[in-house]
DOSETOR-240239 format. One line per 3 residues: number of its first residue (from 1); for each residue x, y, z of C-alpha. Coordinates in steps of 0.2 Angstrom, whole numbers. Last residue first. Example, Ala and Ser with C-alpha at 12.3 -4.5 7.8 and 13.67 -1.06 7.14 Angstrom:
residues 2
2 = 68,-5,36  62,-22,39
This chain:
residues 220
220 = -51,71,-49  -33,76,-45  -21,62,-49
217 = -15,69,-66  -15,87,-59  -1,83,-48
214 = -1,96,-34  15,97,-23  12,106,-6
211 = 13,91,6  4,93,23  -10,82,19
208 = 2,68,15  10,70,32  -7,68,41
205 = -11,53,29  5,44,33  2,47,52
202 = -15,40,51  -8,25,42  5,23,56
199 = -10,25,69  -20,11,61  -38,17,60
196 = -40,16,41  -35,-3,42  -49,-7,55
193 = -61,4,45  -57,-7,29  -60,-23,39
190 = -77,-17,44  -81,-12,27  -76,-29,20
187 = -88,-38,32  -102,-26,29  -101,-27,10
184 = -93,-13,1  -99,4,-7  -86,15,-14
181 = -84,32,-5  -71,38,-17  -58,42,-4
178 = -63,27,6  -61,15,-8  -45,23,-13
175 = -38,22,5  -43,4,6  -34,1,-10
172 = -18,9,-3  -19,-4,11  -20,-19,0
169 = -2,-23,-1  1,-19,17  -13,-31,22
166 = -5,-45,11  12,-41,19  5,-44,36
163 = -6,-38,50  -11,-53,61  -27,-62,57
160 = -25,-68,39  -35,-53,32  -33,-42,47
157 = -42,-41,64  -35,-55,74  -41,-73,76
154 = -49,-87,66  -48,-79,49  -59,-87,36
151 = -73,-74,37  -60,-60,36  -52,-68,21
148 = -68,-71,12  -74,-53,15  -58,-44,10
145 = -55,-55,-6  -73,-54,-11  -74,-35,-9
142 = -58,-33,-19  -66,-44,-33  -82,-34,-33
139 = -71,-18,-35  -62,-27,-49  -78,-31,-58
136 = -85,-14,-56  -69,-6,-63  -69,-18,-78
133 = -88,-15,-81  -85,4,-82  -100,15,-83
130 = -95,33,-85  -88,43,-70  -96,61,-69
127 = -90,65,-52  -80,52,-41  -89,48,-25
124 = -84,59,-10  -71,58,3  -61,75,3
121 = -46,73,-8  -30,75,2  -25,57,2
118 = -26,56,-17  -23,38,-24  -31,37,-42
115 = -48,30,-43  -52,27,-62  -34,22,-67
112 = -29,12,-52  -46,3,-52  -45,-1,-70
109 = -27,-8,-68  -32,-20,-54  -18,-32,-57
106 = 1,-36,-55  4,-31,-37  -13,-34,-31
103 = -13,-52,-38  4,-54,-31  -2,-50,-14
100 = -17,-62,-16  -6,-76,-22  6,-73,-7
97 = -8,-74,5  -15,-89,-3  2,-98,-2
94 = 4,-92,16  -13,-99,21  -9,-116,14
91 = 8,-116,22  2,-111,39  13,-98,48
88 = 5,-83,39  17,-70,31  25,-55,39
85 = 30,-64,55  39,-49,62  51,-61,70
82 = 58,-65,53  66,-48,51  77,-49,36
79 = 66,-63,28  50,-54,30  58,-37,26
76 = 65,-44,10  48,-50,5  41,-33,8
73 = 54,-25,-2  51,-37,-16  32,-33,-15
70 = 35,-14,-16  48,-14,-31  66,-11,-27
67 = 79,-19,-15  97,-13,-12  109,-22,-1
64 = 126,-15,4  119,-8,20  100,-9,19
61 = 94,2,5  75,0,1  68,7,-15
58 = 50,14,-17  51,22,-30  56,21,-48
55 = 72,23,-59  74,4,-59  91,3,-52
52 = 85,15,-38  96,27,-27  104,39,-39
49 = 90,35,-52  78,43,-40  86,60,-39
46 = 89,60,-58  71,56,-61  64,69,-49
43 = 74,84,-55  61,92,-66  46,86,-54
40 = 35,71,-58  37,64,-41  43,72,-25
37 = 57,62,-18  55,58,1  70,50,10
34 = 66,39,24  76,32,39  72,15,47
31 = 68,7,63  57,-9,62  42,-6,74
28 = 32,-20,65  18,-8,60  30,5,54
25 = 40,-7,42  24,-14,34  17,4,32
22 = 33,10,23  33,-6,13  16,-2,6
19 = 15,17,6  28,19,-7  18,9,-20
16 = 3,21,-16  12,36,-21  0,50,-22
13 = -1,60,-5  14,53,2  24,59,-12
10 = 38,47,-17  48,35,-6  66,30,-3
7 = 67,19,12  84,19,21  89,4,33
4 = 97,10,49  116,12,49  125,1,62
1 = 135,10,75
């Protein structure tokens, strides 16, 4: 019997990077096992290093292959299970989707810092948040990405029609925008609601709410 791939993740309440490949695998009905390692605990680092060369989560172990970093894992999934069609078929659209996924992977630092992922937090604007031009610019950029992609899509409900890697990369941002009740344009808001309604994402949120770890650095 062939062993199923193993995805090592952090806390579902806080680990936005873990959510990305987890959601991509779930949406495409790709069977896998998961190991959750709570972050920032006394033994967390040692437990993660046993599985991950980078000492970070997520990491995917598929037989003799180990892949780390969210975007690299998603790329591996696209090649390992090509029937999932994780990227758009059209060359130009695929190039744009890859650019947007890389932009998410490497940017939006102000948004990450000001609006940390916290699935248990009751939706409400952040309290006493000072004016932040960088944050405002990044929220506007997210809104532009969502709206422009949805207007250009000829079918489906996601950024390039079918749910793909680019949607998985932006899913934690959708959670953040909802958690902190960030205003979006009507088109972007409709897309965000579509992502929020995904059954696997709802399952992730339910599991996150059941976690007991409390990390003060992410509690606002």
